[in-house]
PAFILO-822249 format. One line per 5 residues: number of its first residue (from 1); for each residue x, y, z of N, C-alpha, C. Coordinates in Angstrom, 3 decimals, always signed. Layout:
BEGIN
NUM	X Y Z X Y Z X Y Z; ... .
This chain:
BEGIN
1	+87.424 +88.116 +151.773 +86.571 +88.934 +152.602 +85.464 +89.517 +151.733; +84.276 +89.481 +152.200 +83.136 +90.060 +151.488 +82.563 +91.197 +152.295; +82.006 +92.158 +151.585 +81.353 +93.299 +152.223 +79.874 +93.264 +151.879; +79.075 +93.484 +152.846 +77.630 +93.533 +152.631 +77.246 +94.967 +152.293; +76.376 +95.128 +151.319 +75.931 +96.466 +150.929 +74.454 +96.437 +150.590 .
6	+73.892 +97.595 +150.484 +72.485 +97.735 +150.134 +72.398 +98.772 +149.031; +71.534 +98.547 +148.062 +71.334 +99.558 +147.039 +69.861 +99.676 +146.703; +69.493 +100.847 +146.267 +68.109 +101.119 +145.903 +67.993 +101.115 +144.387; +66.997 +100.408 +143.883 +66.754 +100.322 +142.450 +65.370 +100.870 +142.154; +65.244 +101.477 +140.981 +63.891 +101.876 +140.595 +63.152 +100.631 +140.111 .
11	+61.882 +100.787 +139.837 +61.042 +99.636 +139.492 +61.564 +98.891 +138.264; +61.928 +99.620 +137.209 +62.416 +98.968 +135.986 +63.746 +98.260 +136.209; +64.635 +98.864 +136.972 +65.916 +98.215 +137.269 +65.684 +96.917 +138.038; +64.801 +96.975 +139.007 +64.502 +95.796 +139.816 +63.909 +94.675 +138.956; +62.955 +95.006 +138.096 +62.335 +93.989 +137.226 +63.363 +93.365 +136.298 .
16	+64.228 +94.197 +135.715 +65.260 +93.681 +134.812 +66.193 +92.735 +135.550; +66.632 +93.163 +136.743 +67.552 +92.348 +137.524 +66.904 +91.037 +137.955; +65.650 +91.098 +138.357 +64.937 +89.895 +138.772 +64.784 +88.919 +137.599; +64.459 +89.448 +136.405 +64.351 +88.586 +135.218 +65.697 +87.949 +134.894; +66.739 +88.738 +134.928 +68.070 +88.212 +134.606 +68.491 +87.174 +135.638 .
21	+68.185 +87.408 +136.895 +68.525 +86.456 +137.951 +67.695 +85.189 +137.833; +66.534 +85.280 +137.218 +65.676 +84.118 +137.049 +66.291 +83.038 +136.195; +67.426 +83.341 +135.613 +68.112 +82.361 +134.751 +69.036 +81.454 +135.564; +68.760 +81.296 +136.847 +69.555 +80.379 +137.661 +70.553 +81.054 +138.576; +70.530 +82.370 +138.647 +71.420 +83.099 +139.539 +70.595 +83.907 +140.530 .
26	+71.236 +84.251 +141.633 +70.576 +85.178 +142.547 +70.781 +86.592 +142.012; +69.989 +87.517 +142.502 +70.151 +88.913 +142.092 +71.534 +89.415 +142.490; +72.026 +89.007 +143.650 +73.360 +89.424 +144.100 +74.442 +88.899 +143.155; +74.299 +87.659 +142.696 +75.275 +87.098 +141.756 +75.299 +87.884 +140.456; +74.127 +88.271 +139.983 +74.050 +89.058 +138.754 +74.769 +90.398 +138.931 .
31	+74.530 +91.066 +140.054 +75.185 +92.356 +140.311 +76.692 +92.167 +140.373; +77.163 +91.145 +141.087 +78.615 +90.897 +141.163 +79.197 +90.616 +139.787; +78.496 +89.813 +138.977 +78.978 +89.514 +137.623 +79.052 +90.773 +136.766; +78.034 +91.630 +136.864 +78.035 +92.872 +136.090 +79.195 +93.787 +136.504; +79.475 +93.841 +137.798 +80.602 +94.647 +138.282 +81.913 +94.081 +137.753 .
36	+82.080 +92.765 +137.818 +83.307 +92.143 +137.310 +83.485 +92.393 +135.814; +82.396 +92.284 +135.046 +82.471 +92.556 +133.602 +82.890 +93.997 +133.340; +82.331 +94.925 +134.075 +82.672 +96.338 +133.901 +84.137 +96.585 +134.257; +84.616 +95.949 +135.297 +86.015 +96.115 +135.688 +86.961 +95.587 +134.617; +86.607 +94.503 +133.964 +87.459 +93.938 +132.919 +87.509 +94.825 +131.676 .
41	+86.441 +95.599 +131.445 +86.391 +96.480 +130.276 +87.146 +97.784 +130.479; +87.530 +98.091 +131.699 +88.215 +99.347 +131.977 +89.532 +99.400 +131.207; +89.996 +100.622 +131.008 +91.295 +100.794 +130.370 +92.371 +100.133 +131.222; +93.381 +99.568 +130.568 +94.483 +98.987 +131.338 +95.163 +100.060 +132.175; +95.772 +99.685 +133.309 +96.401 +100.681 +134.174 +97.401 +101.572 +133.446 .
46	+98.085 +101.059 +132.444 +99.077 +101.861 +131.723 +98.425 +103.014 +130.966; +97.113 +102.959 +130.732 +96.421 +104.040 +130.034 +96.027 +105.172 +130.977; +96.142 +104.957 +132.277 +95.837 +105.992 +133.256 +96.852 +107.119 +133.108; +96.416 +108.388 +132.991 +97.358 +109.484 +132.773 +98.414 +109.593 +133.863; +98.050 +109.313 +135.098 +99.023 +109.421 +136.180 +100.090 +108.339 +136.060 .
51	+99.674 +107.110 +135.768 +100.639 +106.018 +135.618 +101.556 +106.294 +134.428; +100.982 +106.742 +133.306 +101.797 +107.090 +132.133 +102.812 +108.163 +132.485; +102.371 +109.158 +133.245 +103.249 +110.259 +133.641 +104.428 +109.736 +134.452; +104.148 +108.832 +135.391 +105.231 +108.306 +136.225 +106.242 +107.512 +135.407; +105.769 +106.780 +134.411 +106.693 +106.004 +133.603 +107.418 +106.852 +132.567 .
56	+106.722 +107.808 +131.969 +107.320 +108.630 +130.925 +108.241 +109.708 +131.471; +107.928 +110.253 +132.634 +108.701 +111.353 +133.207 +108.756 +111.186 +134.715; +109.571 +110.225 +135.192 +109.592 +109.965 +136.623 +110.111 +111.174 +137.410; +109.652 +111.330 +138.653 +110.133 +112.428 +139.477 +111.648 +112.377 +139.620; +112.269 +113.541 +139.631 +113.720 +113.613 +139.745 +114.104 +114.779 +140.638 .
61	+115.345 +114.772 +141.060 +115.857 +115.876 +141.861 +116.533 +116.872 +140.936; +116.528 +118.117 +141.332 +117.199 +119.126 +140.527 +116.714 +120.504 +140.887; +117.320 +121.523 +140.278 +116.974 +122.888 +140.629 +115.628 +123.354 +140.064; +115.128 +122.719 +139.038 +113.865 +123.139 +138.414 +112.659 +122.674 +139.198; +111.467 +123.050 +138.693 +110.228 +122.594 +139.322 +110.185 +121.075 +139.335 .
66	+109.683 +120.532 +140.419 +109.571 +119.083 +140.510 +108.208 +118.641 +139.994; +108.073 +117.347 +139.787 +106.786 +116.821 +139.326 +105.695 +117.065 +140.357; +106.075 +117.215 +141.608 +105.089 +117.465 +142.654 +104.440 +118.827 +142.459; +105.211 +119.812 +142.043 +104.655 +121.158 +141.883 +104.051 +121.380 +140.502; +104.380 +120.539 +139.549 +103.881 +120.743 +138.184 +102.911 +119.667 +137.722 .
71	+102.514 +118.770 +138.615 +101.730 +117.606 +138.197 +100.392 +117.971 +137.543; +99.669 +118.957 +138.087 +98.390 +119.314 +137.484 +98.580 +119.821 +136.061; +99.581 +120.635 +135.849 +99.845 +121.140 +134.501 +100.309 +120.006 +133.581; +101.193 +119.175 +134.085 +101.717 +118.074 +133.267 +100.627 +117.079 +132.873; +99.725 +116.781 +133.801 +98.674 +115.797 +133.517 +97.483 +116.371 +132.783 .
76	+97.070 +117.553 +133.200 +95.790 +118.074 +132.726 +95.908 +119.394 +131.961; +97.140 +119.904 +131.819 +97.340 +121.137 +131.088 +96.775 +122.346 +131.804; +96.722 +122.305 +133.132 +96.176 +123.435 +133.904 +97.234 +124.472 +134.163 .
């Protein structure tokens, strides 16, 4: 499934994209490729603080505070 979108570029962004697309790709292909490259560079899911928290200290039952009530402090030190 594909989604159609529209974006506004300033003059320099448009010129750069048009030049890059001139290498045999459409401007849309260039944008999709750039998005895919950026997604691949992201930190692996295991580096996400929330995912790490779930694996390192999974929610449990008991008389003390649960992870639901302490999650902001546990994740962000608030």
